[in-house]
C-alpha positions as CSV (number, residue, x, y, z in Angstrom):
1,M,186.0,-107.7,322.2
2,M,188.7,-110.7,323.2
3,S,188.1,-113.7,320.8
4,R,187.4,-117.3,321.0
5,R,191.4,-118.4,320.7
6,T,192.1,-116.1,323.9
7,A,188.9,-118.0,325.8
8,R,190.7,-120.7,325.5
9,F,193.9,-120.2,326.1
10,I,193.2,-118.9,329.2
11,A,191.5,-121.8,330.5
12,E,193.9,-124.3,329.7
13,L,196.5,-121.8,331.6
14,Y,194.2,-121.8,334.4
15,M,194.4,-125.7,334.6
16,Q,198.1,-125.7,333.8
17,T,198.0,-122.6,336.9
18,F,195.4,-124.9,339.2
19,R,196.4,-128.2,340.0
20,K,198.6,-130.5,341.9
21,F,199.2,-134.1,340.8
22,I,197.9,-137.3,342.8
23,R,199.3,-140.3,344.4
24,Y,197.5,-142.9,343.8
25,S,197.6,-146.6,344.5
26,S,199.4,-147.5,341.1
27,S,199.6,-144.0,339.5
28,W,200.1,-140.8,339.8
29,E,197.1,-137.8,337.4
30,Y,196.9,-134.7,338.7
31,E,193.9,-132.4,340.3
32,L,192.1,-129.2,340.4
33,N,193.4,-128.1,343.2
34,T,190.5,-126.5,344.0
35,Q,191.5,-124.4,347.3
36,H,194.2,-122.5,345.8
37,L,192.1,-121.0,342.8
38,Y,189.2,-120.0,345.5
39,D,192.4,-117.9,347.1
40,F,193.8,-116.0,344.4
41,L,189.6,-115.8,342.9
42,F,188.5,-114.0,346.1
43,D,192.8,-112.3,345.9
44,N,192.0,-110.9,343.5
45,G,188.1,-109.7,344.2
46,Y,185.7,-111.9,341.8
47,N,182.0,-112.3,343.5
48,A,181.8,-115.2,345.6
49,W,179.8,-116.8,343.6
50,F,182.3,-117.0,340.8
51,C,184.6,-117.5,343.4
52,N,182.5,-120.1,344.2
53,S,181.9,-121.7,340.3
54,A,185.0,-121.7,339.5
55,S,186.4,-124.2,342.6
56,R,183.6,-126.2,342.0
57,S,183.5,-127.2,338.8
58,G,185.8,-130.9,340.4
59,S,188.1,-130.8,337.7
60,L,191.0,-129.1,335.3
61,E,188.5,-130.2,332.4
62,N,185.6,-128.3,333.7
63,L,187.5,-125.2,334.6
64,K,188.7,-125.4,331.4
65,N,184.8,-125.9,330.3
66,F,183.7,-122.8,332.8
67,I,186.4,-120.2,331.4
68,M,185.4,-120.6,327.8
69,K,182.2,-120.5,328.5
70,L,182.8,-117.1,329.6
71,H,183.5,-116.1,325.6
72,T,179.5,-118.1,325.0
73,G,176.9,-116.6,327.6
74,E,176.8,-120.3,329.1
75,S,178.3,-119.9,332.6
76,L,176.5,-117.5,333.5
77,W,173.3,-118.8,332.5
78,V,172.3,-119.7,336.0
79,P,168.3,-119.2,337.2
80,N,169.0,-115.7,338.9
81,T,170.0,-114.5,335.5
82,Q,167.4,-116.3,333.6
83,N,165.9,-112.5,332.2
84,W,169.6,-111.7,330.5
85,S,169.9,-112.0,327.3
86,W,172.2,-113.5,325.1
87,D,173.9,-111.0,324.8
88,N,173.9,-109.5,327.7
89,A,175.7,-112.6,329.4
90,Q,178.3,-112.7,326.8
91,R,179.2,-109.1,327.3
92,I,179.6,-109.9,330.7
93,G,182.2,-113.3,330.1
94,Q,184.0,-111.1,328.2
95,T,184.5,-108.4,331.2
96,Y,185.6,-111.7,334.1
97,L,187.8,-113.1,331.1
98,R,189.4,-110.3,330.4
99,K,190.2,-109.6,334.8
100,L,191.0,-113.3,334.4
101,A,193.8,-113.3,331.4
102,Q,194.5,-110.2,333.6
103,D,194.9,-111.4,336.8
104,I,197.1,-114.6,335.5
105,L,199.1,-112.0,333.4
106,G,200.4,-111.0,336.7
107,F,200.3,-113.6,338.6
108,W,203.1,-114.8,336.7
109,T,204.8,-111.8,335.5
110,T,205.2,-110.2,339.2
111,E,209.1,-109.9,340.3
112,G,211.1,-111.9,342.9
113,R,208.3,-114.6,342.4
114,T,209.6,-117.5,344.1
115,Y,209.4,-119.6,341.3
116,R,208.4,-119.7,337.8
117,P,205.9,-121.9,335.4
118,D,207.5,-125.3,334.1
119,D,208.6,-125.1,330.3
120,Q,205.2,-126.0,329.1
121,G,203.1,-123.5,331.5
122,Q,206.3,-120.9,329.9
123,N,204.5,-121.4,326.7
124,R,201.2,-121.7,327.5
125,L,201.6,-118.5,329.6
126,Q,203.2,-117.5,325.2
127,T,200.7,-117.9,323.9
128,L,198.1,-117.1,326.5
129,W,200.5,-113.3,325.5
130,G,200.4,-113.5,322.2
131,S,196.8,-114.0,321.3
132,L,195.3,-111.5,323.6
133,Q,198.1,-109.1,321.4
134,L,196.7,-110.3,318.5
135,D,193.1,-109.3,319.3
136,G,194.3,-106.0,319.5
137,Y,194.9,-106.0,323.7
138,G,198.9,-104.1,325.3
139,Y,199.5,-104.8,329.0
140,S,201.8,-102.6,331.0
141,R,202.0,-102.3,334.8
142,Q,200.7,-105.4,335.4
143,L,197.2,-104.2,333.9
144,L,195.4,-105.2,331.0
145,L,195.0,-102.8,328.1
146,A,191.9,-102.8,325.4
147,P,191.7,-102.3,322.3
148,E,191.3,-99.2,321.4
149,T,188.6,-98.9,318.9
150,D,186.6,-101.7,317.6
151,V,186.9,-101.8,314.5
152,L,190.3,-103.3,315.6
153,E,188.0,-106.6,316.8
154,T,190.3,-108.9,314.1
155,K,188.2,-112.0,314.0
156,E,184.9,-109.6,313.7
157,E,186.3,-108.3,311.1
158,T,187.4,-112.1,309.5
159,G,183.8,-113.7,310.2
160,V,182.6,-109.9,308.0
161,I,184.9,-111.5,305.1
162,R,183.6,-114.5,304.8
163,T,180.4,-113.2,305.1
164,L,180.6,-111.7,302.0
165,Y,183.5,-113.8,300.4
166,S,180.9,-116.2,300.4
167,E,177.3,-113.7,299.4
168,L,180.7,-112.7,296.3
169,G,180.9,-116.2,295.3
170,L,183.8,-115.1,295.7
171,A,186.7,-118.4,294.2
172,S,189.1,-120.0,296.3
173,K,188.3,-119.4,299.1
174,D,189.8,-122.7,300.9
175,T,193.0,-120.7,300.0
176,A,192.3,-117.3,300.5
177,F,190.9,-118.3,304.6
178,H,194.3,-120.0,304.8
179,H,196.5,-117.6,304.5
180,L,194.8,-115.7,306.5
181,E,194.7,-118.7,309.1
182,L,198.6,-118.4,308.9
183,A,198.9,-115.9,309.1
184,E,197.6,-115.5,312.6
185,E,199.3,-119.1,313.5
186,H,201.9,-117.6,312.6
187,F,202.1,-113.9,315.3
188,L,201.5,-117.4,317.7
189,N,205.0,-118.7,317.1
190,S,207.2,-115.0,316.2
191,R,207.2,-115.7,313.0
192,W,206.2,-111.6,312.4
193,D,208.1,-112.1,308.4
194,D,206.2,-115.2,307.8
195,S,202.4,-113.6,309.5
196,I,203.0,-110.6,307.1
197,S,203.8,-112.5,304.1
198,N,200.4,-114.5,305.2
199,S,198.7,-111.3,305.6
200,R,199.6,-110.5,302.0
201,K,199.0,-112.9,300.1
202,F,194.8,-113.5,301.4
203,L,194.9,-109.4,300.1
204,E,196.4,-111.0,296.5
205,C,193.8,-114.1,296.9
206,V,191.0,-111.7,297.3
207,L,191.6,-108.9,294.9
208,Q,192.3,-111.2,291.9
209,E,188.9,-112.9,292.9
210,V,186.6,-109.6,293.0
211,A,188.0,-108.5,289.8
212,S,188.0,-112.2,288.1
213,V,183.4,-112.1,289.7
214,H,183.1,-108.2,288.3
215,S,184.7,-109.1,284.6
216,L,182.4,-112.5,284.4
217,R,179.4,-111.2,286.1
218,I,180.0,-107.2,284.3
219,K,181.4,-107.5,281.4
220,R,181.1,-111.2,280.6
221,V,184.3,-112.1,279.8
222,S,186.8,-113.3,282.1
223,L,189.8,-112.3,283.4
224,P,192.3,-111.8,280.0
225,E,195.4,-114.0,281.9
226,A,198.4,-110.5,281.7
227,A,195.9,-109.0,284.7
228,C,196.7,-111.6,286.9
229,T,200.5,-112.0,286.1
230,R,200.7,-109.5,288.6
231,P,198.9,-107.4,291.5
232,V,200.0,-104.2,289.6
233,K,198.0,-105.8,287.1
234,I,194.5,-105.8,289.1
235,R,194.9,-103.2,290.6
236,E,194.8,-101.4,287.4
237,Y,191.7,-103.5,286.0
238,L,189.9,-102.2,289.0
239,K,190.8,-98.7,288.8
240,D,190.2,-98.8,285.1
241,E,186.4,-100.5,285.6
242,Q,185.9,-97.0,288.1
243,L,186.3,-100.0,291.1
244,L,188.8,-97.7,293.1
245,T,189.0,-94.0,292.4
246,K,192.8,-93.0,291.1
247,K,193.1,-91.7,295.3
248,E,191.7,-95.0,296.6
249,T,194.5,-97.2,294.2
250,D,197.5,-95.0,295.8
251,A,196.4,-96.1,298.7
252,L,195.4,-99.2,298.3
253,A,199.4,-99.7,296.3
254,A,201.2,-97.4,299.2
255,N,199.4,-100.1,301.7
256,Y,200.4,-103.2,298.7
257,G,204.2,-101.7,299.8
258,L,203.9,-101.9,304.0
259,L,203.1,-105.1,303.4
260,S,205.3,-106.7,301.4
261,E,209.0,-104.5,302.6
262,T,209.0,-107.0,305.8
263,G,211.0,-106.8,308.0
264,S,212.2,-105.2,311.3
265,H,211.4,-101.1,312.0
266,P,213.3,-98.5,314.3
267,Y,210.3,-96.9,315.6
268,M,208.4,-100.2,315.9
269,A,208.1,-103.2,318.1
270,Q,208.1,-106.1,314.8
271,N,204.8,-107.6,317.2
272,D,202.8,-104.6,316.6
273,Q,203.6,-104.5,312.9
274,A,202.7,-107.5,312.3
275,R,199.3,-107.4,314.0
276,L,199.0,-104.0,312.2
277,L,199.3,-104.7,308.5
278,R,197.3,-108.0,309.0
279,Q,194.3,-105.0,310.2
280,I,195.3,-103.6,306.8
281,S,195.1,-106.6,305.0
282,L,191.5,-107.0,306.7
283,I,190.4,-103.2,306.1
284,L,190.9,-103.6,302.5
285,A,189.8,-107.2,301.5
286,Q,187.2,-105.3,303.1
287,F,186.4,-102.5,301.4
288,V,187.2,-103.8,297.9
289,M,184.6,-106.2,298.8
290,L,181.8,-104.1,299.4
291,R,182.7,-101.5,296.2
292,L,182.0,-104.7,294.1
293,K,179.3,-105.9,296.0
294,G,178.0,-102.2,295.3
295,C,178.6,-102.8,292.3
296,L,177.1,-106.7,291.1
297,E,173.8,-104.3,292.7
298,K,173.3,-101.4,290.7
299,P,171.2,-101.8,287.6
300,Q,173.5,-102.7,284.6
301,I,172.5,-100.8,280.8
302,T,173.8,-102.9,278.1
303,V,174.5,-101.9,274.7
304,S,171.1,-102.6,273.1
305,E,168.6,-100.4,276.5
306,W,170.7,-97.6,276.0
307,S,170.1,-97.3,272.1
308,S,166.5,-98.0,272.8
309,L,166.6,-94.7,275.2
310,D,167.6,-92.5,271.8
């Protein structure tokens, strides 16, 4: 699934591509080149309704809103589709967004073009491509390759994790998700090591807060300061308190090692490495939080209650 972020970047690249400079009495302004846009959509096989709706949007800003609202389904909510559910409208909107992204990438990357985008257009093109990669998409031979499975939809994972974070009452929420946002921002700016570093810091923050909440709510004491000094101590706490098994702890430690040893790998592009390690951080964070949730929901028996059972 394409993220809202990617939908906005698609819209901004279309604005950049299908604008024209118009001279008025005392100034120059950009306007939507409706004929150029209609011809592009027509040539790429869009149906008549879509060609007309997009090209008649009237202004560059309205075109941007039309494309972004494909993500929410609003642009498809017309009289002849009133019986659609929002889920159906959003699903079809995703189909349009994927095709729009594929076609505009093809438009600007076709070999032998007689003109190239200006610096601003080139930046928008690179930003869109980075955002698509972050959503798990690939691009080859003018085809946009969708993520292999829904589990790689990191925007969906992020929403689940935010909800879990709040439900469990974990502290430092702003700090944790600031690192996650930085991981995304650095990825889009091709700062691969910084992206991986912030993915690791996000995971560290989640693990420490899970251990802290467990200690307070199950053991009724604050987490010892010594346990917070090093990530390995947090992992040992989670294992000793049986939130994680030994094998799970070993797997967590191994993946943490991957996140700590940033740098290029001879058999993998740096952008793929940063993207996949961010996804690993999200998955591991969710895994540990779900373990804590299960632990907190399980009835706890105190020492005095055990004595009464004798």
